[in-house]
C-alpha positions in Angstrom: 7.0 279.4 129.0 7.5 281.5 131.8 7.4 285.0 130.4 5.5 287.7 132.3 2.1 288.9 131.5 1.6 291.9 129.1 0.2 295.2 130.8 -2.8 294.7 128.4 -4.2 292.2 126.2 -1.4 291.2 123.8 -3.1 291.2 120.6 -6.8 292.2 119.4 -9.1 290.0 117.3 -10.7 291.3 113.6 -13.9 292.4 115.0 -15.3 293.7 118.4 -17.7 291.2 119.9 -21.5 292.3 119.8 -23.0 293.7 122.6 -24.1 291.9 125.8 -21.6 288.9 124.6 -18.4 288.6 126.6 -14.9 289.0 125.5 -13.4 286.2 124.0 -9.5 285.7 125.2 -6.8 283.0 124.3 -4.5 282.6 127.1 -1.8 281.8 124.9 0.6 283.2 122.1 1.1 280.3 120.2 0.6 280.5 116.4 -0.9 277.0 116.3 -3.5 277.6 118.8 -4.4 281.2 117.5 -5.1 279.3 113.9 -7.1 277.0 115.3 -9.3 279.1 117.4 -9.4 281.5 114.2 -11.4 278.7 112.7 -14.8 279.0 114.9 -15.0 282.5 113.1 -15.4 284.4 116.6 -13.4 287.6 117.5 -10.7 287.0 120.4 -8.0 288.8 121.9 -4.5 286.6 123.0 -2.6 287.2 126.0 0.9 285.4 127.1 0.2 283.7 130.5 2.7 284.2 133.1 2.8 280.4 133.9 5.7 278.7 134.7 5.6 275.1 132.8 7.1 272.4 134.8 6.3 269.4 136.4 5.5 268.4 140.0 7.6 265.3 141.8 5.5 262.3 140.4 3.0 264.2 138.0 1.9 262.2 135.3 2.0 264.0 131.6 -1.6 264.1 131.6 -2.1 265.7 134.9 0.7 268.1 134.3 -1.1 269.2 130.8 -4.5 269.0 133.1 -3.0 271.5 135.9 -1.0 273.5 133.2 -4.4 274.8 130.8 -6.3 275.3 134.1 -3.2 277.4 135.6 -2.7 279.4 132.3 -6.7 280.1 131.8 -6.6 281.4 135.4 -3.6 283.4 135.1 -4.6 285.6 132.3 -8.6 285.9 133.6 -7.2 287.2 136.8 -4.9 289.4 135.4 -7.5 291.0 132.8 -10.3 291.0 135.1 -8.1 292.9 137.4 -8.0 295.6 134.3 -11.2 295.5 133.7 -13.3 294.7 136.5 -16.9 295.1 135.0 -15.9 293.0 131.6 -17.4 289.9 131.2 -14.2 287.9 130.2 -13.9 283.8 128.5 -10.7 282.9 128.8 -9.3 279.8 127.4 -6.0 278.0 128.8 -4.4 275.0 127.1 -1.4 273.0 127.3 0.2 269.7 125.6 2.3 267.1 127.0 3.5 264.2 125.1 4.1 260.8 127.0 6.2 258.1 125.8 6.4 254.8 127.9 5.4 256.9 130.7 7.3 259.6 130.8 6.9 263.4 129.2 8.4 264.5 126.3 9.3 268.6 126.1 9.8 270.7 123.1 13.1 269.6 121.9 14.1 273.2 121.4 17.4 272.4 118.9 18.0 270.1 115.9 19.8 267.5 118.3 17.3 266.9 120.9 14.4 267.0 118.2 16.1 263.8 116.6 16.6 261.9 119.9 13.0 262.2 120.0 12.3 260.8 116.9 14.8 258.2 117.0 13.3 257.1 120.4 9.9 257.1 119.3 10.5 255.0 116.2 8.0 252.5 115.7 6.3 253.6 119.6 3.2 255.0 120.1 3.1 258.1 121.5 0.3 259.5 123.2 -0.3 263.6 123.2 -2.7 264.8 126.4 -4.0 268.0 125.5 -6.1 270.0 128.0 -8.1 272.7 127.6 -9.4 275.2 130.5 -12.1 277.7 130.2 -13.0 280.4 132.7 -15.6 283.0 133.3 -15.1 284.7 136.2 -18.4 286.8 135.9 -20.3 283.6 136.5 -17.9 281.5 138.3 -17.5 279.2 135.9 -14.5 277.0 135.3 -14.6 273.8 133.1 -11.4 271.7 131.7 -11.2 268.8 129.7 -8.8 266.5 128.5 -7.9 264.9 125.0 -5.6 262.3 124.5 -4.4 261.0 120.9 -2.6 258.0 120.4 0.1 258.3 117.7 2.1 255.3 116.4 5.3 256.2 114.4 7.0 254.4 111.4 10.4 252.5 112.1 12.3 255.7 110.6 15.8 255.6 109.0 18.2 258.5 109.7 17.8 260.1 106.6 14.3 260.2 106.8 14.5 261.7 110.3 17.3 264.2 109.1 15.1 265.1 105.9 12.1 265.7 107.9 13.7 267.7 110.6 15.7 269.9 107.9 12.5 270.3 106.1 9.8 271.7 108.9 12.1 272.5 111.9 9.5 271.4 114.5 11.8 272.4 117.9 8.7 274.4 119.3 6.4 271.1 119.2 5.9 268.4 121.8 7.2 265.2 120.1 9.3 267.0 117.2 6.6 266.4 114.7 3.7 268.3 113.1 1.0 265.9 112.0 -0.8 268.8 110.2 2.3 269.2 108.0 5.2 267.0 106.5 4.9 264.9 109.5 2.0 263.2 108.9 4.8 260.9 106.4 6.3 259.9 109.9 3.2 258.3 111.2 1.4 254.9 110.9 -1.9 255.6 112.6 -3.6 257.9 114.7 -6.2 257.4 116.7 -8.7 260.2 118.0 -11.8 261.8 119.0 -10.7 265.1 118.0 -8.5 265.8 114.9 -7.6 269.4 116.1 -6.2 268.4 119.8 -3.2 267.1 118.3 -2.1 270.2 117.0 -2.6 271.9 120.5 -6.1 273.0 120.9 -9.2 270.6 121.0 -11.9 272.4 119.4 -14.7 270.1 120.2 -13.9 270.1 124.0 -13.5 273.9 123.9 -17.2 274.4 122.2 -18.3 271.8 124.5 -17.0 274.0 127.5 -18.3 277.3 125.8 -21.7 275.6 125.9 -21.4 274.6 129.7 -20.4 278.5 130.3 -23.6 279.8 128.5 -22.2 280.7 125.2 -22.8 278.8 122.2 -20.3 279.4 119.3 -23.1 279.0 116.9 -25.5 281.7 118.5 -22.6 283.7 118.9 -21.6 283.6 115.6 -25.1 284.4 114.3 -25.7 287.5 116.7 -21.9 288.7 115.0 -23.5 288.6 111.7 -26.6 290.6 112.7 -24.7 293.2 114.0 -22.5 293.8 110.9 -23.9 296.0 108.3 
């Protein structure tokens, strides 16, 4: 994605943050990441980053995910902080890159490219590198973590591939499969320390970064509930 930043936060969360707590912003318009972050029960805004998502020369897939997560979080933080200099912002950026035999796999975009990706992944183990970065400009905090999920695909027939693609149309997903949906039927096994990482936002890492930045998500939720009539 390389769309330009909006002139204001794109979408407002359900409830304002309690006084003296920062504003949480997801630097992404991905519906998958939005759904994952909403699981924490905290109010947040979303804002599209203006980051060009392309690999540098000789950049590994994991390094690409790490760099883009940082770039997205910093891009959104700088943009919003410029408009709201007195606001304490907690900005999350994330990126996922799939890796097959050392090569990065992008989002297929079309049915034909998705079919080609799944054919290439048959019987193979694919690494899904998901990085998350959190920026809190007021304190100067910037933290980044990387979660790698190992996914082994079954040997798939052409019928299975076509049936899956027509049913779920995962053309906006790196690796052409949604493990949280019917894509699970394509897989032999998943090895991961954080099941949410494969969907696009590692929530264990996200919560740990929030604590490092001085904000415990459970304490924040407790304060929110106390402030709600």
